[in-house]
ZADOVEX-831219 format. One record per residue: residue in three letters; y, z, x of N, C-alpha, C, O, CB in turn. Coordinates in steps of 0.2 Angstrom, whole numbers, plus 5000, padded with zeros to 4 digits. Glycine has a CB too. Example, Ala and Ser with C-alpha at 12.3 -4.5 7.8 and 13.67 -1.06 7.14 Angstrom:
BEGIN
ALA497250395066497850395062498450395066498350425071497850455057 SER498950355064499550365068500050395064500650405067499750295070 
END
This chain:
BEGIN
UNK500461655586500561645579501361645577501561605573500261705575 UNK501661685581502361685580502661625583503161595580502661745583 UNK502361605588502561545591502461485586502961445586502261525598 UNK501861485583501761425578502261435573502461385570501061435576 UNK502361495570502861495565503561475567503961445563502861575562 UNK503761495573504361475576504461395576504961365574504561505582 UNK503861365578503861295579503861265572504261215571503161275582 UNK503561295567503561265560504261275557504561225554503061295556 UNK504561335559505261345556505761295559506161275556505461415558 UNK505661285566506061235569505961165567506461125566505961235577 UNK505361145565505261085562505561075556505861025554504461065562 UNK505461125552505761125545506461125545506861085541505561185541 UNK506761165550507461155551507761085553508261065550507761205556 UNK507361055557507460985560507460935554507860895553507060965565 UNK506860955550506760905544507360915539507660865536506160915541 UNK507560975538508060985533508760955536509160935532508161065532 UNK508860965542509460935545509460865544509960835543509560965552 UNK508860835546508860765545508960735538509260685537508160735548 UNK508660785534508760755527509460765525509760725521508360805522 UNK509860815527510560825525510960765528511360735525510760895528 UNK510760755535511160695538510960635534511460595533510860695546 UNK510360625533510260555529510560555522510860505520509460555528 UNK510560615519510960615513511660595514511960555510510860685509 UNK511960635519512660625520512860545522513360515520512960665525 UNK512360515526512460445528512360405522512760355522511860425534 UNK511860415517511860375511512460375507512660325504511260395507 UNK512760435507513360445503513960405506514360365503513560515502 UNK513960415513514460375516514360295515514860265513514460385523 UNK513760275516513560205515513760185507514060135506512860185516 UNK513660235503513760215496514560215495514760165491513460275491 UNK514860255498515660255497515860195500516360155498515960315501 UNK515660175506515860115510515660055505516060005505515560105517 UNK515060055502514859995498515359995492515559935490514160005496 UNK515560055489515960055484516660025486516959985482516060125481 UNK516860055492517560025494517559955495517959915493517760065501 UNK516959925498516959855499516959815493517259765492516259835504 UNK516559845488516559805481517159805478517459755475516059845477 UNK517559865479518259865476518659815479519059785476518559935477 UNK518659815486519059765490518859695488519359655487518959775497 UNK518259685487518059615485518259595478518459545477517259605485 UNK518259645474518459635467519159625467519459575464518259695462 UNK519559665471520259655471520459585474520859555472520559715475 UNK520059575480520259505483520059455478520459405478519859505489 UNK519559455474519359405469519859395464520059345462518659415466 UNK520159455462520659455456521259425459521659385456520759525454 UNK521459445465522059415468521959345469522459305468522159455475 UNK521359315472521259245473521359205466521559155465520659235476 UNK521059245461521059215454521759205451521959155448520559255449 UNK522159255452522859255450523159205454523659165451523159325451 UNK523059195461523359145465523259075462523659035462523159155472 UNK522559065461522358995458522658985452522858925450521558995458 UNK522659035447522959025441523659005441523958965438522859085436 UNK524059045446524759025447524858955450525258915447525059075452 UNK524458935454524458875457524258815452524658765452523958865463 UNK523758835448523658785443524158775438524358725436522958805439 UNK524458835435525058825431525658785434525958745431525258895429 UNK525758805440526258765444526158695444526558655443526358795451 UNK525458675446525258605446525358575439525558515439524558595449 UNK525158605434525158575427525858565425526058515422524858625422 UNK526258615427526958605425527258545429527658505426527358675427 UNK527158545435527358485439527158415436527558365435527158485446 UNK526458415434526158355431526558335424526658285423525458355431 UNK526558395420526958385414527658355415527858315411526958445410 UNK527958385420528658365421528658285423529058245422528958405427 UNK528158265428528058195430527858155424528158095423527458195435 UNK527458175419527258135413527958125409528058075407526758165409 UNK528258175408528958175404529358125408529658075404529258235404 UNK529458125414529858085418529658005417530057965416529958105425 UNK528957995418528657935417528757905410528957845409527957935418 UNK528757955405528857925398529557905397529657855394528657985393 UNK530057945400530757925399530857865403531257815400531157985402 UNK530557855409530657785412530357725408530657675408530257795419 UNK529757745405529457685401529857675395529957615393528757705399 UNK530157725392530557705386531257665389531457625385530857775383 UNK531457685394532057655397531857585399532257535397532357685403 UNK531257575402531057505403530957465397531157405397530357505407 UNK530657495392530557455386531257435383531257385380530157505381 UNK531757475383532357465380532657405384532957355381532857525381 UNK532557405391532857355395532457285393532757235393532757365403 UNK531857295392531457225391531657205384531757145383530657245391 UNK531757245379532057225373532757185373532857135370532057275368 UNK533157225377533757195378533757125382534057075380534257235382 UNK533257125387533157055391532857005386533056945386532757065397 UNK532457025381532156975377532656945372532656885371531557005373 UNK533156995370533656975365534156925369534356875367534057035363 UNK534256945376534656895380534356835381534656775381534856935387 UNK533656835382533356765383533356725377533456665377532556785385 UNK533256755371533256715365533956685364534056625362533156765359 UNK534456725365535156705365535256645370535556595368535656755366 UNK534956655376535056605381534656545379534956485380534756625388 UNK534056555376533656495374534056455369534056395369533056515371 UNK534356495364534756455359535356415362535556365360535056505354 UNK535656455367536256415370535956355374536356305374536556465375 UNK535456365377535156305381534956245376535056195378534556325385 UNK534656265371534456215366535056185363535056115363534056245360 UNK535556225362536156185359536456145365536756085363536656245357 UNK536456165371536756125376536356065377536656005379536756165383 UNK535656075377535256015378535355965372535355905374534456035378 UNK535455985366535555945361536255905362536355845361535655975354 UNK536755945365537355905366537355855372537655805371537955965368 UNK536955875377536955835383536455775381536655715383536655875389 UNK535855785378535455735377535655695370535355635369534755755376 UNK536055715366536255685360535655685355535655645351536455615362 UNK535255735356534655735351534655805348534755855351533955725355 UNK534455805341534355865338533655885340533255855343534455865330 UNK533455945338532755975339532255925335531755915338532656045336 UNK532455905329531955855326531855795330531355765330532155845319 UNK532455765332532455705336532055715342531655675345533155685338 UNK532155775346531755785352530955785350530555765354531955855355 UNK530855815345530155825343529855755341529255735344530055865336 UNK530255705338530055645337529955605344529555565345530555605333 UNK530455615349530355585355529655605359529355565362530955605360 UNK529555675358528855695361528255655357527855635361528755765360 UNK528355655351527755615347527755545349527255515350527955625339 UNK528355515350528355445352528055435359527655385360529055425352 UNK528155485364527855475370527155485370526755455373528155535375 UNK526855535366526155545365525855475362525355455363526055605360 UNK526255445357525955385354525955335359525455295360526455365348 UNK526455325364526455275369525855285374525555245376527055275373 UNK525755355375525155365380524455345376524055315379525155445381 UNK524455365370523855345366523755265366523255235366523855375359 UNK524355235365524355155365524155135372523755085372525055135363 UNK524355165377524155145384523355145385523055105387524555175389 UNK523155205382522455215383522055165379521555145381522255285381 UNK522355155373521955105368522055035372521554995371522355105362 UNK522555015375522654955378522154945384521854895385523354945381 UNK522055005387521555005393520854995390520454955393521555065397 UNK520655025384520055015381519954945379519354915379519955065376 UNK520454925376520354855373520254805379519854755378521054835369 UNK520654815384520554775390519854775393519554725395521054795396 UNK519554835393518854835395518354805391517954765393518654915396 UNK518454815384518054785379518154705380517654665379518254805372 UNK518754685381518854605381518554585387518254525387519654595381 UNK518554615393518254595399517454585398517154545400518454645405 UNK517254635395516454635394516354575389515854545391516254705390 UNK516754565384516554515379516654445383516254395382517054515373 UNK517154445387517354375391516754365396516554305396517954385395 UNK516454415399515954405404515354375400514954325403515754465407 UNK515154395394514654375390514754305387514254265387514454415385 UNK515354285385515454225381515754175386515654115384516054245376 UNK516054185392516354135396515854085398515954025398516654165402 UNK515254105400514754055402514554005397514553945398514154095405 UNK514354025391514153985386514753935384514653875382513954015380 UNK515353965383515953925381516053875386516253815384516553975380 UNK516053885393516153835398515653785397515753725398516153865405 UNK515053805396514453755396514653705390514553645391513853785395 UNK514753735384514953685378515453645379515453585378515053725372 UNK516053665382516653625383516553575388516753515388517253675385 UNK516253595394516053545399515653495397515753435399515753585405 UNK515153505392514753455390515053405385514953345385514153485386 UNK515553435381515953395377516453345381516453285379516353435372 UNK516753375386517153335390516753285394517053225395517553375395 UNK516153295396515753245400515553185395515553135398515153285402 UNK515553195389515253145384515853105381515753065377514853175379 UNK516453115383517053085380517553065386517753105390517353125375 UNK517753005385518252975390518652925386518652865387517952945396 UNK519052945381519452905377520052875381520452915385519652935371 UNK520252815379520852785383521452815379521552815373520852705382 UNK521952825383522652855380523152805381523252775386522752925384 UNK523552805376524152755377524852805376524752855373524152705371 UNK525352775379525952815378526552765376526652715379526152845385 UNK526952785371527452745369528052785369528052845368527352715362 UNK528652755369529252795368529652765362529352735358529752775374 UNK530252785361530652765355530952705355531352685351531152825353 UNK530852665361531152595361530552545363530052565366531652595367 UNK530752485361530252435362530652375365531152355362529852405356 UNK530452345370530752285374530552225371529952215370530752295381 UNK530952175370530752105368531052055373531652055374531052095360 UNK530552015375530751965380531051905377530851885372530151945385 UNK531551875380531951815378531751755382531651765388532651835377 UNK531751695379531651645384532251625388532151605394531551575380 UNK532851645386533451645390533951685388533951715382533651565390 UNK534551695392535051735389535451705384535851745380535551755395 UNK535351645383535751605377535551635370535851635365535651535377 UNK534851655370534651685364534951745362534951765356533851695365 UNK535251785366535651845364536251825360536351865355535951885371 UNK536551775361537151755357536851735350537251745345537551695360 UNK536351705349536051675343535851745339535851745333535451635344 UNK535551795343535351855339535951885336535951915331534951905344 UNK536551885340537151925337537451885332537651915327537651925343 UNK537451815332537651775327538451775327538751815330537451795320 UNK538751735322539451725322539751795319539551815314539651665317 UNK540151825323540451885321539951945320540151985316540951875315 UNK539351935323538851985323538551985316538152045315539252055324 UNK538551935312538251935305537451945306537151975302538451875301 UNK537151905311536451905312536151975314535651995311536251855317 UNK536452005318536252065321536352125315535952165315536552095327 UNK536852115312536952165306536452155301536152205298537652155303 UNK536352095299535852085294535152105296534752135292535752005292 UNK534952095303534352115305534252195305533752215303534252095312 UNK534752225307534752305307534752325300534352385299535352325311 UNK535052295296535052325289534352315286534152355282535552285285 UNK534052255287533352245284532852285287532352305284533252165285 UNK532852305294532352335297532452415298531952455298532152305304 UNK533052435298533252505299533152525306533152585308532852545295 UNK533252475311533252485318533852465321534252435318532652455322 UNK533952495328534552475331534352425337533852435340534852535335 UNK534752365337534552315342535052325348535652325347534652245339 UNK534852335354535252355360535252285364534752265367535052415364 UNK535852255365535952195369536452215374537052225373536252135365 UNK536152215381536652235386536552185392536352125390536452305389 UNK536752205398536752155403536052145406535952105411537152175409 UNK535552175403534852165406534652095405534652065399534352215403 UNK534452055410534251985409533651975405533152005406534151955416 UNK533751925400533151905396532751955392532151955391532651865401 UNK533152005391532852065387533352095382533852105384532552115392 UNK533052105376533452155371532952215370532352205370533652115365 UNK533252265367532852325366532952345358533552345356533152385370 UNK532352355355532352375348532252455349531752475351531852345344 UNK532752495346532752565346532652595339533052575335533352595350 UNK532152645338532152675332531652735333531152735336531852635326 UNK531852795330531452855331530752845327530252865329531752915329 UNK530852815321530252805316529852745319530052685319530452785309 UNK529252755322528852705325528652645321528552595324528252735329 UNK528552655315528252605311528852555310528752495310528052625304 UNK529452575308530052535307530152495314530352435314530652575305 UNK530052535320530252505326529752445327529952395330530152555332 UNK529052455325528552405326528752345322528652285324527852435325 UNK528952355316529152305311529752265314529752205314529352325304 UNK530252295317530852265320530652225326530852165327531352315322 UNK530152255330529952215336529552155334529752105337529552265341 UNK529152165330528752105328529152045324529051985326528152125323 UNK529652065320530052025317530551985322530651925321530452055311 UNK530752025326531251995331530851945336531151885337531552045336 UNK530251955338529851915342529751845338529751795341529151945344 UNK529551855331529451795327530051755326530051695326529151815321 UNK530651785325531251745325531451715331531651655331531851795323 UNK531351745337531451705343530951645344531251595346531351755349 UNK530351655342529851605343530051545338529951485340529151625342 UNK530251565332530451515327531051475329531151415328530451545320 UNK531551515331532251485333532751485328533351475329532151415336 UNK532551495322532951485316533151565314532851595311532651455310 UNK533751575317534051645316534651645311535151625314534151685323 UNK534551665305535151675300534951725295534351745295535351605297 UNK535351755291535251815287534651795282534251845281535851835283 UNK534551735279534051725274533351725278532851755275534151655271 UNK533351695284532751685288532551755290531951775290532751635293 UNK533051795292532851865294532551905289532051935290533551905296 UNK532751905283532451945277531751915276531251955275532851935271 UNK531651855276530951825275530451845281529951875279530951745275 UNK530651845287530251865293530151935292529551955294530551845299 UNK530651975291530552045291530052065285529652115286531252085289 UNK530052035279529552055274528852035277528352075276529652015268 UNK528751975280528051965283527852015288527252035288528051885285 UNK528352025292528152075298527952145295527452175297528752085302 UNK528352165289528152225286527452225283527052275284528652245281 UNK527252165280526652165277526052165282525552195281526552095273 UNK526252125288525752125293525652195296525052215298525952075299 UNK526152235297526152305300525752345295525352395297526852335301 UNK525852345289525552385284524752365284524352415283525752365276 UNK524652305285523952285285523552315291523052335291523852205285 UNK523952315297523652335303523652415303523152445306524152315309 UNK524052445299523952515298523352535294522952575297524552545294 UNK523152495289522552515285521952495290521452535290522552465279 UNK522052445293521452425298521352475303520752495305521652355301 UNK521852505306521852555311521552615308521052645312522452565314 UNK521752635302521452695299520652685297520252725299521752705293 UNK520552625295519852615293519352615300518852635300519752545290 UNK519652585305519252575311519152645314518652665317519652535316 UNK519752695314519652765316519152805312518752835315520352795316 UNK519152795306518652825301517952805303517452835303518752815294 UNK517852735304517252705306516952735313516352745313517252625306 UNK517452735317517252755324517052825324516552845328517852745329 UNK517352865320517152935321516552955316516253005316517752975319 UNK516352905312515752915308515852955301515452985299515252945311 UNK516552955299516752985293516652945287516852885287517453015294 UNK516352975281516252935275516652965269516753025269515552925274 UNK516852925265517152945258517852975259517953015254516653005256 UNK518252955263518952975264519352935259519252875258519152975271 UNK519852975256520252935251520652885255520852895261520752995248 UNK520852835251521152775254521852795257522052765262521252715249 UNK522252835253522852855255522852895262523252885266523252895250 UNK522352935263522252975269522052925275522252935280521653025268 UNK521652875273521452825278522152785280522252775286520952775275 UNK522552775276523252745278523652785282523952765287523552725271 UNK523652855280524052905284523752905291524052905296524052965281 UNK523052905292522752905298522952845302523052845308521952905298 UNK522952785299523152725302523852725305524052695310523052665298 UNK524352755301525052765303525052805310525552795313525452795298 UNK524652845311524652885317524552835324524752865329524052935318 UNK524352775323524352725328525052715331525152705337524052665326 UNK525552725327526252715329526652775330527252775330526652665324 UNK526352825331526652895332526352925338525752925339526552945326 UNK526852955342526652985348526953055348527353075345526852945355 UNK526553105352526853175353526753185360526253185363526353225349 UNK527353205363527353215371527053155375526753165380527053275373 UNK527153095372526953035375526253015374525952965376527053045382 UNK525853055370525153045369525053015362525353045357524753115369 UNK524752965361524652925355524252975350523752995352524352855356 UNK524552985344524253035340523553005337523053045336524653055334 UNK523452945336522852915333522252925338521752955337522952845331 UNK522452905345521952915350521752985351521253005353522152885356 UNK522353025351522253105352521753125346521353165348522953135352 UNK521953105340521553135334520753115335520353155333521853115328 UNK520653055337519953025338519653065343519053085343519952945339 UNK520053075349519753115354519553185352518953215354520153115360 UNK519953215348519853285346519253285341518853325341520453315342 UNK519153225337518553225332517953215336517453245335518653165328 UNK517953175342517353175346517153235349516553255349517453115351 UNK517653275352517553335355517253385350516753425351518153365358 UNK517653395344517453445339516753425337516353475336517953445333 UNK516553365336515853345333515353365338514853395336515853275332 UNK515453355345514953375350514853445350514353475351515153345356 UNK515453485350515453555350515053585344514653635345516153585351 UNK515253555338514853575332514153565332513753605330515153545326 UNK513953505335513253495336512853545341512353565339513153425339 UNK513253565346512953605351512853675347512353715349513353615357 UNK513353695343513253765340512953755333512853805329513953785338 UNK512653705331512253695325512653705319512453735314511653745325 UNK513253675319513753685313513753615310513453565312514453705316 UNK514153605305514253545301514653495305515253505305514553555294 UNK514353445308514653395312515153355308515753345311514153355316 UNK515053335302515453295298516053325296516653305297515053275292 UNK516053395294516653435293517053445299517653435299516453495290 UNK516753455305517153465311517553395313518153405314516653485317 UNK517253345312517553275314518053265309518653235311517053215314 UNK517953275302518453265297519053305298519653285298518153275290 UNK518953375299519553415300519953395307520553405307519353485301 UNK519553375312519853355318520353295317520853285320519353345324 UNK520053245314520453185313521053185309521553155310519953125310 UNK521053235304521553245300522053305302522553315299521353265293 UNK521853335308522253395309523053385311523453425309521953435315 UNK523153325313523853305314524153255310524653225311523953285321 UNK523853245304524053195299524753205297525053155295523553185294 UNK524953265296525653285294526153255298526753255296525653355293 UNK526053245305526553215309526853155307527453135309526253215316 UNK526453105304526753045302527253055296527553005294526152995300 UNK527253115293527753125287528353165289528753175284527353155281 UNK528353195295528853245296529553215296530053255294528753275303 UNK529653145297530353115297530553095290531053085288530353055301 UNK530053105285530153085278530153145273530453135268529653035276 UNK529853195275529853255271530053315274529953325281529153265268 UNK530253365271530353435274529753475275529253465271530853475269 UNK529753515280529153555281528853535288528953485291528653545276 UNK528453575291528053565297527553515296527253505290527853635300 UNK527253495301526753445301526053475298525653445295526553415307 UNK526053545299525453585297525453585289525053575285525453655300 UNK526053605287526153605279526053545276525753535271526853635278 UNK526353495279526253425276525553405276525353365271526753375279 UNK525253415281524553395282524153435277523653405274524253405289 UNK524253495276523853535271523953505264523553495260524053605271 UNK524653485262524853465256524453395254524153385249525553445255 UNK524453355259524053285258523353295258523053265253524253235264 UNK523053335262522353345261522153375255521653365252522053395267 UNK522553425252522453455246522453405240522153405235522853515245 UNK523053365241523153315235522653265234522453245229523853275237 UNK522253245240521753195240521053225240520553195242521853145245 UNK520953285238520353315237519853335243519253325242519953275232 UNK520153345249519753365254519453435254519653475250520153365261 UNK518953445257518553505257518953565260519453555264517853495262 UNK518853625257519253685259519153695266519653715269518953745255 UNK518653685269518553695277518953645281519253665286517753685279 UNK519053585278519453535282520153555281520553555286519353465279 UNK520353585275521053605274521253665279521753665281521153625267 UNK520753705279520853765284520953745291521253775295520253815283 UNK520553695293520553665300521353635301521553655307520053605301 UNK521653605296522253585297522753645297523253645301522453535291 UNK522653685293523153745292523153795298523653825300523053785286 UNK522553795301522453855306522453825313522353865318521753885305 UNK522553765314522453735321523053755326523053755332522453665321 UNK523653785323524153815327524153895325524653925326524853785325 UNK523653925322523653995320524154015315524354075315523654035326 UNK524353965311524853985306524454025300524854065297525153915302 UNK523854015299523454055295522854075298522654045303523254015288 UNK522454125296521854145299521254095298521254055294521554215296 UNK520854085303520254045303519754075298519554125298519954035310 UNK519554025294519054045289518354025290517854045287519254015282 UNK518253985296517553965297517553945305518053935308517353905293 UNK516953945308516953925315517153855316517353835322516153935317 UNK517053815311517253745312518053735313518253695318517153705305 UNK518453775310519153775312519353795319519753775322519553815306 UNK518953845321519053865328518853815333519153805338518553935329 UNK518353775331518153725336518653665336518753645341517453695333 UNK518953655330519453605330520053625334520353585337519653585322 UNK520253685333520853705337520653705345521053685349520953785336 UNK520053725347519853715354519853645356520053635362519153745355 UNK519553595352519553525354520253505355520453465359519153485349 UNK520753525350521453505351521753525357522153485360521853525345 UNK521653585359521853615365521653575371521953565376521753685366 UNK520953555371520653525377521053455377521153435383519953515376 UNK521053415372521353345372522053345374522353305378521253315365 UNK522453395372523153395373523353425380523953415382523553435368 UNK522953475382523153505389522853475395523053495400523053575388 UNK522453425394522153405400522653365404523153335401521553355399 UNK522653365411523153335415523253255413522753225413523053345423 UNK523853235412523953165411523953145404524153085402523453125415 UNK523753195399523653175392524353165389524453125385523253225389 UNK524853205391525453205388526053205393525953225398525553265383 UNK526653175391527253175395527753195390527753185384527253115399 UNK528353215393528953225389529553205393529553205399528953295387 UNK530153205389530753185392530953235397530853295396531253175387 UNK531353215402531553265407531953325404531853375406531953225413 UNK532453305400532853355397532453405393532553465393533453325393 UNK531953375389531553425385531153465389531053525388531153375380 UNK530853435395530453475399530853535402530653585403530153425405 UNK531453515405531853565408532053625403532053685405532553535411 UNK532253605397532453645392531853695390531953755389532653615386 UNK531253665390530653705388530553755393530353815392530053665387 UNK530553735400530453785405531053845405530853905406530553755412 UNK531653825404532153875403532053925398532153985399532853835403 UNK531853895392531753935386531153985388531154045386531553895380 UNK530653965391530054005393530254055398530054115396529553955396 UNK530654045403530954095407531354145404531354205405531254065413 UNK531854125400532254165396531954215392532054275391532854125392 UNK531454185388531054225383530654285387530654345385530554185379 UNK530354265393530054325396530454375399530254435400529554285401 UNK531054355401531554395405531854445400532154495402532054355408 UNK531754445394532054485389531654555388531954605385532054455382 UNK531154555391530754615391530954675396531154655401529954605392 UNK530954735394531254785398530754795404530154795404531254855394 UNK531054805410530754815416530554745420530254745426530054845415 UNK530754685417530654625421531154615426531754615424530654565415 UNK530954595432531454585437531554505438532054485439531154615444 UNK530954465439531054395440530554365435529954385434530954375447 UNK530654295433530254255429530154185432530754165434530454255422 UNK529554165433529554095436529054055432528454075430529254095443 UNK529253995429528853955425528553905430528953865433529253915419 UNK527953895431527653855436527053805432526953815427527253895442 UNK526853765436526353715434526553675428526153675423525653755433 UNK527153655428527453615423527453655416527353625411526953545421 UNK527553715417527653755411527053785408527053815402528053725406 UNK526453775411525853795409525653865411525153895409525253745411 UNK526053895415525953965417526653995419527053965422525553965424 UNK526754055417527354095418527154155421526754195419527754105411 UNK527454165427527354225431527954275431528554255432527254205439 UNK527754335429528354385427528254445433527754475433528254415420 UNK528754455436528754505441529154565438529754555436529154485448 UNK528854625438529154685435529254735440529054735446528654715430 UNK529754775438529954835443529354885442529254915437530654865441 UNK529054905448528554955447528755025445528355065442528154965454 UNK529355045446529655105444529655115436529655165434530255125447 UNK529755055433529855055426529255035422529155055416530455015424 UNK528754995425528154975422527554995425527454975431528254895421 UNK527155035422526555055426525954995424526054945421526255125423 UNK525355015427524854965426524654945419524554895417524254985430 UNK524555005415524454995408524954955404524854915400524255065404 UNK525554975405526154935402526154865404526354815400526854965404 UNK525954845411525954775413525454735409525554685407525854775421 UNK524854765408524354735404524554725397524454675394523654775404 UNK524854775394525154765387525654715387525754675382525354835385 UNK526054705392526654665392526354585392526754545389527054675398 UNK525854575395525554505395525454485388525554425386524954505399 UNK525154525384524954515377525654505373525654455369524554565374 UNK526054545374526754545370527154475372527354445367527154605372 UNK527154465378527454395380527154335377527454295374527554395388 UNK526454335378526054285375526154275367526254215365525354295376 UNK526154335364526254325357526954305355527054265350526154395353 UNK527454325359528154305358528254225359528554195355528654345362 UNK527954205364527954135366527654095360527854045358527554115372 UNK527054115357526754085352527254085346527254035342526154115350 UNK527554135344528054135338528654095339528854065334528254205337 UNK528954085345529654065346529653995349530153965349530054105349 UNK529153975353529153905357528653855354528153875351529053925364 UNK528853795355528353735353528153705360528653695364528753685349 UNK527553705361527353675368526653645367526253665362527253735373 UNK526453595371525753565371525253615375525453645380525753495374 UNK524653615372524153655376524253725375524453755370524153635383 UNK524153765381524153835381524553855387524653815392523553865381 UNK524853915387525253945393524954005395524854055391526053955390 UNK524854015401524554075404525054115406525554095410524054055410 UNK525054185405525554235406525254275412524754315410525754275400 UNK525554285417525354325423525954375424526454355426525154285429 UNK525754445423526254495425526054525432525554545433526254555419 UNK526554525437526454555443526854615444527454615444526654495449 UNK526454665446526754735448526554745455525954755457526554785443 UNK527054755459526954765466527454825469527954825467527154705470 UNK527154865473527454925476527454915483526954905487527154995474 UNK528054915486528154905494528454965497528854995494528554845495 UNK528154985503528455035507528655005513528254975517527955095508 UNK529355015515529654985521529855035526530255075524530154935519 UNK529655035532529955075537530255035543530054985544529355125540 UNK530655065546531055035552530955085558531155145558531855025550 UNK530755055564530655085570531255075574531355015576529955065573 UNK531555125577532155115581532055145588532455145592532755155578 
END
């Protein structure tokens, strides 16, 4: 029993000791935990303070950087403003200098730019017009050629050529002395009665009657031939023969006019116009007899009008009268077109016929297709090879004038008149004339030729622009 009590006491003592030890260990653990918590709190506070200090320091540095950047930006802005003011000043100086160098004010420079833009627009317009013209030509060329070829095929009129002199054959050289007469009284009386010049030189058995007016020359030639055949040459007989020759020539003029009107199928023409038509028998233009030319133009115009279903009678009438003014140019002031219009108006011709006369050289606008046909027929008759001829001096002068006129344009390097003056070739400098300007130059040269030169038929203008690159191998 004591042993059991001792055992229980020992166990209780052990339990009590264990409880004390556990209590003391728990306190120690509690103190250690408290110490650890205090250290952690202190460490956290220290770290927080360190982070806060670092953050303040970083913010201060960034704020200092922002201030520095702001100062730099202000400084840069000031520099830019100063540079802008300097550039404005420089621009003003450059503008003033450019005005001095170029000799242009700002307004003039603006006008120059506008002018360049206008030129560019004109070039584009020229290109557009050229394209439209090409399209129209493709469609119209075939029918036009067909009509003209048909008209040419159906006409083959005989052409005559006369000059300002007429030769009269003599039976012998003794007749020259009788024509001259004592102290030249016969030749003076003849020249006074006829208004011609009689040229007596060393040419055997021939004298020459010279006069620009073809009717007077024909009267003189006919009267001289009759005097020579009669053999009685003296002032009284000369006056008598000249009167008869004049009457015969006047009768032949009326007859030629009536025959031309009959041949062309024209009716109701005034007698004075018929007489003017007959006078064309004794007038030539570039060696082409005007009456035969006018009849040929009438035939051509009539056939083209028939093909186009137009008024054939008006076309023939306008064509026959289109050059009627040429028989009056030596007697009245004005061009043959103006004189022809006056005569046609005076004697009551149709307005379409009058327009054919007025517009066949484009002096006035065409008012009907008939006048266009007459102009085309006139060009066909006058420009075909062999129809016309001209004096060598006139021919050379015309070619020279043609080349001189074309060479006046800017950028032209060389000019060649070829094909007897029916074509002019213009060689331009490629650096100064581009393709569009070359196309525009052809029209400008053609219009200037039309305004300033007189020529038969038509003249083709060809502008050649060529760029060459040359290299040398050594």
